[in-house]
LOKOL-957258 format. One line per 3 residues: number of its first residue (from 1); their letters; for each residue x negated, y, z of C-alpha. Coordinates in pm, whole numbers, plus 32768, in hexadecimal, padded with zeros to 4 digits. Example, Ala and Ser with C-alpha at 12.3 -4.5 7.8 and 13.67 -1.06 7.14 Angstrom:
1> AS> 7B32/7E3E/830C ~ 7AA9/7F96/82CA
//
This chain:
1> XXX> 8003/7FFB/8000 ~ 7F81/814B/7FAD ~ 7F66/8233/80CE
4> XXX> 7E98/834A/8149 ~ 7E39/835B/82BF ~ 7EBC/843F/83E1
7> XXX> 7DAA/84F4/8475 ~ 7D58/84EB/85E2 ~ 7D8C/8615/86A5
10> XXX> 7C18/865D/86D4 ~ 7BBA/85C5/8583 ~ 7B26/86FD/8514
13> XXX> 7AAD/87A8/863E ~ 7948/874E/85FD ~ 794E/881F/84C6
16> XXX> 7973/8960/858B ~ 7806/8949/8600 ~ 76B2/88F0/8562
19> XXX> 7652/878A/85B2 ~ 7555/8761/86C6 ~ 745D/86AF/85D2
22> XXX> 744A/86BC/8451 ~ 74F0/8598/839A ~ 7429/84C9/82A5
25> XXX> 7456/8520/812D ~ 753E/8457/8053 ~ 74CA/82EB/8043
28> XXX> 73F4/82DE/816D ~ 7428/8221/82A0 ~ 730F/82BC/8352
31> XXX> 72C4/8276/84DA ~ 7312/839E/85BF ~ 7220/83ED/86D5
34> XXX> 7213/82D4/87D4 ~ 7277/83B1/88E5 ~ 73BF/840B/883F
37> XXX> 744D/82C4/87C2 ~ 73D6/8163/8780 ~ 744C/8137/8627
40> XXX> 73C5/7FDB/8603 ~ 74D4/7F63/86F3 ~ 75FE/802E/8682
43> XXX> 7721/7F54/8611 ~ 77FC/7F80/84E1 ~ 7900/7FE7/85D7
46> XXX> 783D/80EA/869B ~ 77AF/817E/8553 ~ 7908/81ED/84D0
49> XXX> 791D/835F/84AE ~ 79D9/8422/85B2 ~ 7ADE/847D/84AC
52> XXX> 7B4C/8318/84D4 ~ 7C8C/833E/83F5 ~ 7C1F/8452/8305
55> XXX> 7BB8/83FD/81B9 ~ 7A56/84A2/8190 ~ 7A93/84FA/8020
58> XXX> 7B35/863E/80B1 ~ 7A8E/863D/8204 ~ 792F/863C/829C
61> XXX> 78B7/8551/83A5 ~ 7770/84C0/8425 ~ 774C/83B0/8320
64> XXX> 77C9/8475/81F1 ~ 768E/8525/8141 ~ 76E2/85CF/7FEB
67> XXX> 7774/84D8/7EFD ~ 77C4/83B3/8005 ~ 7930/8383/806C
70> XXX> 79AB/8294/8176 ~ 7AE2/81D7/81C0 ~ 7B0C/8171/8308
73> XXX> 7BB4/8038/83C1 ~ 7CCF/8127/843E ~ 7D0A/8187/82CE
76> XXX> 7D19/8022/8259 ~ 7E0B/7FBE/8378 ~ 7F09/80B4/82DC
79> XXX> 7F29/7FB7/8197 ~ 7FDF/7E6F/81B1 ~ 7F0C/7D5F/8262
82> XXX> 7E31/7CAB/816F ~ 7E3E/7DC4/8062 ~ 7CF8/7DBB/7F99
85> XXX> 7C0E/7EE3/7FFF ~ 7BF7/7F2B/7E73 ~ 7D70/7F7A/7E7F
88> XXX> 7D27/8077/7FA8 ~ 7C17/8122/7EEB ~ 7CE3/813A/7DB3
91> XXX> 7E09/81D1/7E6D ~ 7D55/82D7/7F3B ~ 7C10/8337/7E9A
94> XXX> 7BE3/843C/7D70 ~ 7B49/83A6/7C4F ~ 7B88/8248/7C9B
97> XXX> 7C6A/8173/7BBA ~ 7CE6/802B/7C3A ~ 7DE8/7F53/7B93
100> XXX> 7E69/7DF3/7BBA ~ 7F7F/7D15/7B80 ~ 7FF9/7CD7/7CEE
103> XXX> 805F/7DC4/7E01 ~ 7F33/7D6F/7EE8 ~ 7E27/7D79/7DE3
106> XXX> 7DB6/7C14/7E20 ~ 7DCF/7B71/7CC3 ~ 7C54/7B86/7C61
109> XXX> 7CB6/7B1B/7AF8 ~ 7D93/7C5F/7AD0 ~ 7CBD/7D50/7B94
112> XXX> 7C15/7E86/7AFA ~ 7B50/7F79/7BB1 ~ 7AB9/80BE/7B1F
115> XXX> 79F7/81DD/7BD7 ~ 79DF/831E/7B01 ~ 79C9/8242/79CB
118> XXX> 78F0/812F/7A2B ~ 79A0/7FDA/7A60 ~ 795C/7ED5/7B81
121> XXX> 784F/7E28/7AD6 ~ 777F/7F6E/7ABB ~ 776C/7FC0/7C36
124> XXX> 769E/7F4E/7D5E ~ 775C/7E96/7E58 ~ 76E2/7E11/7FB5
127> XXX> 7775/7D7A/80DB ~ 76BC/7DB6/8228 ~ 7593/7DE9/8131
130> XXX> 75CB/7CA1/807F ~ 75D2/7CE5/7F06 ~ 771C/7C77/7E5E
133> XXX> 76A0/7C9A/7D03 ~ 777C/7CD2/7BC7 ~ 78E8/7CFE/7C2D
136> XXX> 79DC/7C68/7B40 ~ 7AC0/7B46/7AF0 ~ 79B6/7A46/7AD8
139> XXX> 7892/7A9F/7BB6 ~ 773D/7A16/7B38 ~ 765D/7A9D/7C44
142> XXX> 773C/7B0B/7D67 ~ 7892/7B23/7DED ~ 79C5/7BEE/7DE4
145> XXX> 7A03/7CB5/7F1F ~ 7B60/7C05/7F43 ~ 7A9F/7AB2/7F53
148> XXX> 7971/7B2B/801F ~ 7A29/7B8E/8157 ~ 7B7D/7BA2/81E4
151> XXX> 7C0C/7D05/81C8 ~ 7C63/7D07/8332 ~ 7AF3/7CED/8391
154> XXX> 7A6B/7E24/82D9 ~ 7A1D/7F35/83C5 ~ 79D6/8041/82B7
157> XXX> 7988/807D/8146 ~ 7887/8170/80C8 ~ 7899/81E0/7F72
160> XXX> 7782/8297/7EC5 ~ 77E7/8330/7D5C ~ 76E1/8398/7C85
163> XXX> 759B/82EC/7CA0 ~ 75ED/8218/7DDE ~ 74F1/81F5/7EEF
166> XXX> 739F/8181/7EA0 ~ 7396/806A/7F9F ~ 74B4/7FC2/7F0A
169> XXX> 744A/7E6E/7E96 ~ 74E4/7E52/7D4A ~ 7485/7E18/7BD0
172> XXX> 75D7/7E9F/7B53 ~ 75D6/7FF9/7BD7 ~ 760A/80F4/7AC9
175> XXX> 76E6/81F4/7B70 ~ 7749/81B3/7CDC ~ 773B/80D2/7DFF
178> XXX> 782E/802C/7EF3 ~ 77B4/7FB1/8046 ~ 7887/7EEF/8121
181> XXX> 7851/7EB6/8291 ~ 78EE/7DB5/836B ~ 7978/7DE4/84D4
184> XXX> 78B3/7D73/85FB ~ 7937/7C7D/8701 ~ 79CD/7D32/882D
187> XXX> 7916/7D30/897E ~ 7A44/7C83/8A2E ~ 7AF7/7B52/89E7
190> XXX> 7C2F/7B92/890E ~ 7CF0/7B31/87D7 ~ 7D9C/7BE7/86B6
193> XXX> 7EB7/7B5C/85EA ~ 7F94/7BDD/84C6 ~ 80B6/7B35/841C
196> XXX> 8123/7BC0/82C4 ~ 8253/7B7E/81FA ~ 82ED/7C08/80C2
199> XXX> 8366/7BE8/7F6C ~ 8327/7ABD/7E8F ~ 831C/79E1/7FBD
202> XXX> 81D3/7A82/8036 ~ 8157/7A0A/817D ~ 8008/7A64/820F
205> XXX> 7F85/79F9/8366 ~ 7E4C/7A87/83F9 ~ 7D95/7A25/854B
208> XXX> 7C59/7AA1/85DA ~ 7BA1/7A40/8727 ~ 7AAB/7B02/87DB
211> XXX> 79CB/7A4B/88CB ~ 7965/7B79/8992 ~ 77F7/7BAB/8A25
214> XXX> 7788/7A32/8A86 ~ 7655/7A79/8B43 ~ 7553/7B7F/8BBA
217> XXX> 74B4/7BAD/8A6C ~ 7603/7C1E/89DA ~ 764F/7B01/88F2
220> XXX> 77A9/7B13/885D ~ 7864/7A94/871E ~ 79B2/7AA7/8675
223> XXX> 7A63/79A2/859C ~ 7B90/79E4/84B2 ~ 7C67/7929/83CA
226> XXX> 7D73/79B5/82BF ~ 7E5B/78FC/81DF ~ 7F2F/79AD/80D1
229> XXX> 803D/78F3/8012 ~ 8118/799C/7F1A ~ 81D6/796F/7DE4
232> XXX> 8192/7A27/7CA1 ~ 828E/7B4E/7C5A ~ 82C3/7AC7/7AF8
235> XXX> 82AF/797D/7A75 ~ 826E/785B/7B56 ~ 8143/77F7/7C26
238> XXX> 809C/7801/7D7E ~ 7F86/78FB/7DE6 ~ 7EEA/7855/7F09
241> XXX> 7DB2/78D5/7FC8 ~ 7CFF/786A/8114 ~ 7BC1/7913/81A3
244> XXX> 7B07/78DF/82D2 ~ 79FE/79DD/8364 ~ 7913/79BD/8471
247> XXX> 7827/7ABA/8504 ~ 772E/7AC3/862F ~ 7664/7BD5/86CC
250> XXX> 7529/7B93/87A1 ~ 7487/7CE4/8839 ~ 7307/7CC6/8830
253> XXX> 72E0/7D92/897D ~ 72FF/7F00/894B ~ 723A/7F0C/8812
256> XXX> 732B/7E64/8711 ~ 7407/7D4B/86CC ~ 743D/7C1B/85F0
259> XXX> 759C/7BD6/853F ~ 7612/7AB5/8479 ~ 7730/7A9E/838A
262> XXX> 77EB/7987/82D7 ~ 7905/7975/81DA ~ 79BF/7867/8158
265> XXX> 7AD3/78AE/8042 ~ 7BB0/77DD/7F69 ~ 7C9B/7873/7E62
268> XXX> 7DA0/779A/7DB3 ~ 7E5C/787D/7CCB ~ 7F3E/7865/7B9E
271> XXX> 7F04/7993/7AD2 ~ 7FE2/7A8D/7A3E ~ 8006/7A84/78BD
274> XXX> 7F60/7B80/77EF ~ 804A/7C67/7711 ~ 7FFE/7D41/75E9
277> XXX> 80B0/7E84/7586 ~ 8180/7DCC/748D ~ 81E7/7CCD/757F
280> XXX> 824A/7DD2/7688 ~ 8313/7E87/7571 ~ 83C6/7D52/74E4
283> XXX> 83E3/7C6A/7604 ~ 83A6/7D31/7741 ~ 82AA/7D33/7856
286> XXX> 832C/7BF9/7902 ~ 82B2/7B15/77E9 ~ 81D8/7A06/7898
289> XXX> 8159/78A8/787B ~ 8248/777D/784A ~ 81D9/76D1/7982
292> XXX> 8294/75F6/7A0C ~ 8359/75D9/78BF ~ 826C/74D9/781B
295> XXX> 8369/7495/7704 ~ 837C/75FE/76A6 ~ 8212/760D/7689
298> XXX> 81F4/74C0/75C3 ~ 82F6/7546/74C8 ~ 824F/7692/74A5
301> XXX> 80EC/75E5/7456 ~ 81AB/7533/7351 ~ 8232/7683/72B9
304> XXX> 8383/765C/735B ~ 83B2/77B9/7404 ~ 84BD/7851/74FC
307> XXX> 85C1/7933/745E ~ 852E/7A90/73FD ~ 83BB/7A1C/73F8
310> XXX> 83B0/7A25/728F ~ 83BC/7BA9/729F ~ 8257/7B9D/731B
313> XXX> 8130/7B8B/7236 ~ 8081/7A5A/72E5 ~ 8197/7996/7397
316> XXX> 80AA/786F/73F8 ~ 7FF6/7966/74D9 ~ 80FD/79FD/7590
319> XXX> 80F1/78F6/76A6 ~ 8047/77A8/76DA ~ 80A4/76AF/77EC
322> XXX> 7FD8/774B/78F5 ~ 7EA7/77D7/7967 ~ 7DFE/77CF/7AC1
325> XXX> 7CC5/77F0/7B8C ~ 7C2D/7723/7CA7 ~ 7B0E/77C8/7D67
328> XXX> 7A3D/7763/7E9E ~ 7937/783D/7F2C ~ 782B/7823/8049
331> XXX> 7774/7956/80B5 ~ 7696/797D/81D3 ~ 75AA/7A96/823A
334> XXX> 74AC/7AE4/8367 ~ 746D/7C48/83B9 ~ 735B/7CD0/8492
337> XXX> 7312/7E2F/8504 ~ 71F0/7E6F/85FC ~ 713D/7FB6/867A
340> XXX> 6FBA/7F65/8656 ~ 6F72/80A8/86F4 ~ 7035/81E3/8748
343> XXX> 700D/824D/85EE ~ 6FE1/8101/8518 ~ 7110/8038/84CA
346> XXX> 712B/7EF0/8431 ~ 7269/7E77/8363 ~ 729A/7D2A/82BF
349> XXX> 7398/7C4D/8216 ~ 7379/7AE9/81B6 ~ 74A4/7A3C/8100
352> XXX> 7526/7928/8036 ~ 7665/78E1/7F67 ~ 76F9/7795/7EC1
355> XXX> 7821/77D1/7DE7 ~ 78F0/76F3/7D09 ~ 7A0E/7754/7C19
358> XXX> 7B05/76B7/7B1F ~ 7BB5/77A6/7A21 ~ 7CC8/76EE/7952
361> XXX> 7D98/7745/7821 ~ 7E79/7660/776E ~ 7E02/766D/7608
364> XXX> 7F16/7631/74E1 ~ 7E06/7631/73D6 ~ 7D69/74E8/742B
367> XXX> 7E22/73AD/7449 ~ 7DE3/7294/7539 ~ 7D53/7150/74E2
370> XXX> 7EA9/70A4/7536 ~ 7F58/718E/7426 ~ 7FEC/728A/751B
373> XXX> 7FD7/73DE/7473 ~ 7F02/748D/756B ~ 7DF5/7455/766F
376> XXX> 7D87/74E3/77B7 ~ 7C5A/75B8/7790 ~ 7B8B/7603/78BC
379> XXX> 7A4D/76BE/7904 ~ 7980/7635/7A33 ~ 7891/771E/7AE1
382> XXX> 77A2/76E2/7BEC ~ 768A/77AF/7C75 ~ 7587/77D4/7DA1
385> XXX> 74D0/78F6/7E01 ~ 73D6/7948/7F22 ~ 7334/7AA0/7F73
388> XXX> 72D0/7B89/8062 ~ 727D/7D0A/80A5 ~ 716B/7D96/8183
391> XXX> 7146/7F0D/81C9 ~ 7079/7FD8/82C1 ~ 70FD/814B/8322
394> XXX> 7012/823D/83D5 ~ 705C/838B/8466 ~ 6F4E/8486/8422
397> XXX> 6F87/85FD/849A ~ 70B2/8661/83C9 ~ 7088/852F/82CC
400> XXX> 7147/83F3/82C8 ~ 707B/830A/81FA ~ 70E4/81CA/8185
403> XXX> 706C/80A2/80A3 ~ 70FE/7F42/8057 ~ 7100/7E34/7F70
406> XXX> 71FF/7D25/7EF8 ~ 71DD/7BD8/7E5F ~ 72E7/7AF5/7DE6
409> XXX> 72F4/799C/7D2E ~ 7420/792F/7C7F ~ 7489/77E3/7BE0
412> XXX> 75AD/77D8/7AFF ~ 7660/76CC/7A37 ~ 77A2/76FB/796E
415> XXX> 7856/75F2/789B ~ 798C/75DE/77CF ~ 7A3C/7490/77CF
418> XXX> 7B70/740E/7723 ~ 7C80/7346/77BF ~ 7DAB/7283/7729
421> XXX> 7F09/72EC/7777 ~ 8022/71CD/7762 ~ 810F/718E/764F
424> XXX> 8264/7224/7692 ~ 8321/713F/7795 ~ 81F0/704D/77AC
427> XXX> 8136/70E7/78E6 ~ 8114/71FF/79CA ~ 8063/7334/7946
430> XXX> 7F17/7395/79D3 ~ 7F23/748B/7AFD ~ 7E85/75C6/7AB1
433> XXX> 7DB5/75ED/7BFD ~ 7D37/7483/7BCB ~ 7CBA/737C/7C13
436> XXX> 7BE2/7382/7ACC ~ 7BA8/721D/7A8A ~ 7B68/7155/7947
439> XXX> 7B20/724D/7846 ~ 7B04/71C7/76DE ~ 7A06/72C0/7667
442> XXX> 7919/73D5/76D9 ~ 7918/7505/75E7 ~ 77D4/758E/7666
445> XXX> 7703/75C9/779C ~ 7622/76E8/7808 ~ 7523/76EC/7909
448> XXX> 745F/7830/7988 ~ 735F/7881/7A8A ~ 7323/79F0/7AE5
451> XXX> 7221/7A8B/7BCB ~ 724B/7BF3/7C4F ~ 715A/7CD7/7CDB
454> XXX> 71A3/7E37/7D5D ~ 70D5/7F36/7E17 ~ 7126/809C/7E9D
457> XXX> 708C/81AD/7F54 ~ 7133/82E5/7FD9 ~ 711C/8420/80BF
460> XXX> 722C/84DD/8162 ~ 7190/862C/81AD ~ 7245/86F4/82B5
463> XXX> 71C9/8850/8240 ~ 72AF/88FE/8337 ~ 73D9/88A6/83F2
466> XXX> 74B9/891D/82D7 ~ 73F3/88A4/81B7 ~ 7394/8735/815E
469> XXX> 72C4/86AF/8032 ~ 72C9/8545/7FD5 ~ 71C3/84C0/7ED1
472> XXX> 715B/8369/7E6A ~ 7165/8253/7D55 ~ 7195/80F5/7D20
475> XXX> 70E9/7FEE/7C3D ~ 71AA/7EC4/7BA5 ~ 713A/7D88/7B08
478> XXX> 7238/7C82/7AA4 ~ 71E4/7B4F/79CA ~ 72F1/7A5C/795C
481> XXX> 72A1/7913/789C ~ 736E/77F9/7811 ~ 7488/77CF/7735
484> XXX> 7552/76B5/76A2 ~ 74FF/755D/7710 ~ 760F/749C/7671
487> XXX> 76D0/74E9/7525 ~ 77E6/7427/747D ~ 77F0/74A8/7315
490> XXX> 793C/740F/72D8 ~ 79D4/7526/73CE ~ 78E0/7632/73AA
493> XXX> 788E/7638/7244 ~ 773A/7698/727F ~ 75FD/75CC/7255
496> XXX> 7541/7687/735B ~ 75C0/775C/747E ~ 74F6/7878/7519
499> XXX> 73D8/7834/75E8 ~ 72AE/7905/7656 ~ 7237/7A02/7759
502> XXX> 727A/7B83/7786 ~ 71C6/7C66/788E ~ 7247/7DAF/790C
505> XXX> 7127/7E93/798C ~ 7134/7FF0/7A27 ~ 700C/8058/7AC6
508> XXX> 7078/81B2/7B2F ~ 71DC/8202/7B7C ~ 71F1/8352/7C3A
511> XXX> 72F4/83D3/7D10 ~ 7302/8539/7DA5 ~ 7424/85DB/7E7D
514> XXX> 743B/8722/7F32 ~ 7526/8783/8055 ~ 7551/88D5/80C6
517> XXX> 764E/895C/81CC ~ 762D/8AC9/817D ~ 7753/8B4F/8247
520> XXX> 781F/8AC8/8364 ~ 7904/89C7/82D0 ~ 7877/89F5/8163
523> XXX> 7783/88E3/80CB ~ 76E6/88D5/7F74 ~ 7657/878A/7EE5
526> XXX> 758F/871B/7DB9 ~ 7532/85C0/7D49 ~ 7475/8542/7C09
529> XXX> 7401/83E0/7BD2 ~ 73A0/82EC/7AC3 ~ 7420/819B/7ACC
532> XXX> 7402/8048/7A08 ~ 74CE/7F07/79FB ~ 7437/7DC7/79C2
535> XXX> 74C8/7CDB/78A9 ~ 75F4/7C1B/7927 ~ 7621/7ABE/78CD
538> XXX> 774E/79B1/78B6 ~ 77D3/78B7/77E5 ~ 77D8/7898/7660
541> XXX> 78AC/7989/75AD ~ 78CF/7A62/76DB ~ 7860/7BEC/76CC
544> XXX> 76F9/7BA4/770F ~ 75BF/7B90/763F ~ 75BA/7A13/765B
547> XXX> 773B/7A11/75FA ~ 76F0/7A5A/7479 ~ 773E/7951/7382
550> XXX> 7605/789A/7350 ~ 7482/7890/7386 ~ 7437/794C/7243
553> XXX> 7503/7A8D/72A8 ~ 746E/7A79/7408 ~ 7307/7A7D/7378
556> XXX> 7357/7BA1/72BE ~ 73FF/7C3E/73D0 ~ 72DE/7C1A/74B5
559> XXX> 71F9/7CEF/73D2 ~ 72D2/7E29/73F4 ~ 7394/7DF7/752F
562> XXX> 734E/7EF2/7644 ~ 73E3/7F0D/77AD ~ 74E8/7FF8/77F5
565> XXX> 7475/813B/78BD ~ 7504/8272/7929 ~ 74A4/83C6/79A3
568> XXX> 75B2/843E/7AB6 ~ 75DA/85AC/7B18 ~ 76BC/8638/7C15
571> XXX> 76FB/8776/7CCD ~ 77FB/87B7/7DD6 ~ 7890/8899/7EDA
574> XXX> 7944/8833/801C ~ 79FC/88F8/8125 ~ 7A64/8882/827D
577> XXX> 7B41/8924/837F ~ 7C3B/88CA/847F ~ 7D69/8901/8394
580> XXX> 7CDB/88DE/8235 ~ 7BE0/87E7/8191 ~ 7B7D/880C/8026
583> XXX> 7A74/8789/7F2A ~ 7A0C/87C9/7DC5 ~ 7927/86FD/7CF0
586> XXX> 78B2/8731/7BA2 ~ 7803/8610/7AF9 ~ 7744/85A2/79B4
589> XXX> 76AC/8467/7941 ~ 75E4/8422/7819 ~ 75F5/829E/77BB
592> XXX> 74FF/81F8/76D8 ~ 7516/80A3/762C ~ 767E/807A/768C
595> XXX> 76C6/7F02/7659 ~ 783A/7EDD/75EC ~ 78E9/7D8A/75D4
598> XXX> 79CD/7D8F/749A ~ 7AC5/7C7C/74BA ~ 7B9C/7BCA/73AB
601> XXX> 7C4B/7A73/738A ~ 7D3F/79CD/747E ~ 7D35/79DE/75FD
604> XXX> 7CB5/786C/760B ~ 7BCB/7883/74DC ~ 7B54/79F4/74F5
607> XXX> 7A3A/7A6A/7403 ~ 7945/7B55/74B5 ~ 7866/7C46/7407
610> XXX> 7763/7CF7/74DA ~ 7704/7E41/744A ~ 762C/7F75/74AC
613> XXX> 770D/809D/7476 ~ 75E2/8170/74C3 ~ 7601/82A5/75AC
616> XXX> 7742/8313/7661 ~ 7780/846E/770D ~ 7864/8499/784D
619> XXX> 78D0/85DA/78EA ~ 79C4/85EE/7A03 ~ 7A56/86A0/7B2F
622> XXX> 7AFD/8638/7C6A ~ 7BB1/870E/7D6C ~ 7C5E/86C0/7EA7
625> XXX> 7D01/8787/7FC2 ~ 7D91/8712/8108 ~ 7E6B/880B/81D7
628> XXX> 7F00/87E7/8334 ~ 7FEB/88F5/8358 ~ 80A5/886B/8484
631> XXX> 8037/8780/859D ~ 804F/8610/8528 ~ 8095/8663/83B9
634> XXX> 7F88/8634/82B2 ~ 7FB0/8678/813B ~ 7E8D/860A/8040
637> XXX> 7E83/8640/7ECC ~ 7D77/8604/7DD3 ~ 7D3F/861E/7C65
640> XXX> 7C46/8583/7B7B ~ 7BDB/85C1/7A05 ~ 7AE1/84EC/7947
643> XXX> 7A7B/851A/77EE ~ 799E/83F8/7776 ~ 7955/83CA/75F7
646> XXX> 7883/82DE/753B ~ 7754/8363/7477 ~ 7746/82B6/7324
649> XXX> 77F2/81C7/7252 ~ 77C1/8040/721C ~ 77BC/7F3C/711E
652> XXX> 7896/7E03/716D ~ 78C4/7CF7/7080 ~ 7850/7DC8/6F7F
655> XXX> 7933/7EE9/6FA6 ~ 78CC/8026/7027 ~ 79A0/80C2/7147
658> XXX> 796D/822C/71AA ~ 7971/822A/732A ~ 78CC/837F/7354
661> XXX> 7999/845D/741F ~ 7A8E/8358/7478 ~ 7AF6/8336/75F6
664> XXX> 7A92/822A/76D1 ~ 7B76/80FB/76E5 ~ 7C3A/8092/781C
667> XXX> 7BED/81C6/78E6 ~ 7CE3/82F0/78FF ~ 7C85/844A/78C4
670> XXX> 7D6B/84D4/79CC ~ 7DCE/8445/7B1E ~ 7E91/84E7/7C31
673> XXX> 7EC0/8474/7D8F ~ 7F93/84F4/7EB4 ~ 7FEB/8496/8014
676> XXX> 80D0/850D/8123 ~ 80A0/8478/8276 ~ 815B/84D7/83B4
679> XXX> 8145/8453/8506 ~ 8255/847B/8621 ~ 821E/83CB/8761
682> XXX> 81C8/8261/8726 ~ 8256/8263/85B6 ~ 8195/82A7/846F
685> XXX> 822E/82F3/832C ~ 814C/82FD/81E2 ~ 81C7/834C/8093
688> XXX> 80BD/8325/7F75 ~ 80CE/835B/7DF8 ~ 7FD1/835C/7CF1
691> XXX> 7FCB/8389/7B79 ~ 7EFB/82D2/7A76 ~ 7EC2/836F/7934
694> XXX> 7EB2/82EF/77E3 ~ 7DB8/81D0/779E ~ 7D33/8166/764B
697> XXX> 7D47/7FFD/75FC ~ 7C6A/8001/74BB ~ 7B16/80A3/7489
700> XXX> 7BAB/8155/7368 ~ 7CB7/81F6/743F ~ 7DB8/818D/7361
703> XXX> 7E74/80C8/746B ~ 7EC0/8137/75D8 ~ 7F76/80E9/770C
706> XXX> 8076/81EB/7783 ~ 8043/82B8/78CF ~ 8102/8269/79FB
709> XXX> 815D/82C4/7B61 ~ 8158/81D1/7C8A ~ 81F5/823F/7DE4
712> XXX> 81CA/8178/7F17 ~ 826F/819A/8072 ~ 8213/810E/81C8
715> XXX> 828F/812F/832F ~ 81F3/80A6/8470 ~ 8243/809A/85EC
718> XXX> 8149/806E/8701 ~ 81EB/7FC1/881E ~ 814F/802D/897C
721> XXX> 8141/7F7C/8AD5 ~ 819B/7E24/8A30 ~ 8143/7D27/8B5C
724> XXX> 800E/7C4E/8B0B ~ 7FD4/7D09/89B6 ~ 7ECF/7E1A/8990
727> XXX> 7F66/7EA3/8860 ~ 8091/7E48/878A ~ 80E9/7EE5/863F
730> XXX> 8207/7EAA/8546 ~ 81FD/7F3E/83E8 ~ 82D3/7F26/828F
733> XXX> 824E/7F93/8151 ~ 82E8/7FBB/7FF7 ~ 81FA/7FA3/7EC3
736> XXX> 8276/8044/7D80 ~ 8385/80F7/7E36 ~ 844C/816C/7D01
739> XXX> 840A/8015/7C4D ~ 8353/80B8/7B16 ~ 82EE/7FB5/7A08
742> XXX> 818E/7FF3/798F ~ 804B/7F50/7903 ~ 7F4D/7F3A/7A2A
745> XXX> 7E04/7EAC/79C0 ~ 7D5B/7E74/786D ~ 7C7A/7D5F/7826
748> XXX> 7BC2/7D24/76EB ~ 7BBB/7E34/75D3 ~ 7BE3/7E26/7468
751> XXX> 7B2C/7F09/7380 ~ 7C66/7F63/72E0 ~ 7DE7/7F29/7312
754> XXX> 7E90/7E53/7410 ~ 7E32/7D38/74F8 ~ 7ED2/7C40/75DC
757> XXX> 7DF7/7CA3/7707 ~ 7EC3/7D70/77E9 ~ 7F81/7D2C/792D
760> XXX> 80D6/7DB3/799E ~ 80DF/7E60/7AF2 ~ 81AB/7DD5/7BFB
763> XXX> 8305/7E60/7C3C ~ 8387/7ECD/7D8C ~ 8309/7DF4/7EA9
766> XXX> 8369/7DF9/8019 ~ 828C/7D8C/8136 ~ 828B/7D7E/82B2
769> XXX> 8181/7D33/8399 ~ 8169/7CFB/8507 ~ 800A/7D3C/85A6
772> XXX> 7FA1/7CE3/870F ~ 7E63/7D08/87D3 ~ 7E2A/7C47/8908
//
């Protein structure tokens, strides 16, 4: 649910006077003087800004430096329990576009996140310092945040627009970073429980146990479990998730602490069907897969379609029998922070991850060996990665120096296998979420190994209490080697699939920022950085370099292919006072070697062309203001404008397309967000509305998705003095209050014309949650 927070009475009191010590510059987590604070033992809870409910994009607090914005736990609590943190970012933060097919934003297949024109696979993302890699439907070297941690356990989110922080371990960061931090266990024994119910038979149960301090050294832990079960709002199929988190904290005397984190997640989801502009216009947005109508899918595969389908240019692709995903993830990390001296601090993170996933479509273009007119086509993925980061921070006069390294090794395997479906009336159709047994053919197999090394050096110079300069650079070296180890020419049509190595190297990627509080309540900030993205990888015929048709094309591509890189510039102004907060950001990006995936063919047999569309220029502005005209009333408004254009034309299949001056696909030029929040006694009411402008579907800008408005309403009440319960809260929420019909996320893009790669947004949904703390 999209809600802005209600500020605490003293939320902005600290803005009335200069801080007692200067804050470090953007992107720096520098240690304060030892006498003032022990930063090494600060928890994610105590590190929250004092403005615990105010969105820092229009406010200032101790952890917001220039371009960094923070969303806190209290902000996240104003959404339906279990809502994806990406949904919160998209609903409340200028410049952020998030779209999905379900109200809670949990369907990773349909999710789409953009921050100022950069999509989720072009951002740096970490969880408690653990790099989460590329963010997308199928992760090859990381984990989507919804799978990495239960949303209830997130303490805060720091979002850096522009270049992002230098110390973020990422090979994908082209224009921003998201850093998630988990809550620490409480010092006292206790528990938290939440039960959510809602539309489409949604039931979600969450429970968390806190051990409290177990011994004189301060050892404590927490363990949680969450289970979500819901039906799709259109079509049929279950969307089931379960997740377990464990975290322990071990203080190391007065000098530091050791924390460990473990996550297990399992996602078994039937996916929503893709639609095209033509399908939406002629058949409606509720068109979905046939499941569980096997007979209907069987007849459609034979060319016998439901009434009205002959109006669509490709009726076979309107709907297949089903599509589903089954994911299992294990993620663990060990964090150490230790003050070696009063000025020297050591930080380290060790982590490991093992993930497996099965992603299935029913393919009506290939017959089963038994004569059935379709097969089950499944992509099977497995990868293992291990890595670690090590950093030293040193306080020298007015300088906070920091240097660190990151290394990771990743083994990745991807296979596409084909499974028979039964003849009509002679067996049970295969289940979309498995088990996957007895394949009759393997179409292809791919195996990759990647080594990543990153080094950074930075200095935060506190020139004076009101002026801070941050300067540094990072170096990046990433080598991926491998390719196809299995190829069935009967089904690929190629004699040799791509194989070989690619290296991304950036020896000097600088980052400079300046923060100047030139008057009371007034701040100016400036940021410039150069960023580079390593080559991503995946299965054959996916939008990566190794996804091109054959070895010959790949060998030619290697000679000219260059990694994507950007120069990001930002200048901004911020104002903070008791009654008004405001921010204005102007930004520009120069994008070099933009690698664009051009998609054609059917959903189950897509043809990917991987082209360098050259340069790209991005200009934009974000503005936000929060006013508090009356006690307990807060009104937030923001507007964003982005103008991103391609710099040159391209040749595709021998045809020239003039893309110069065409607007970026999938990202709106204009977004508007507003929220009114009012608290009366123990009751809180929030009304949120946002506008998503026109988005282009094709690179030639000859097809687009209409703008839309989405409004949301929630109400909650805190029950006080309930026996044996420390806190009891009941909330009701309505998503898509006015039941608008709209296109939410857009997937693959054609170079011109229409494509069946879009998802319809969820209709009006109702949710209720009862939370209790013991």
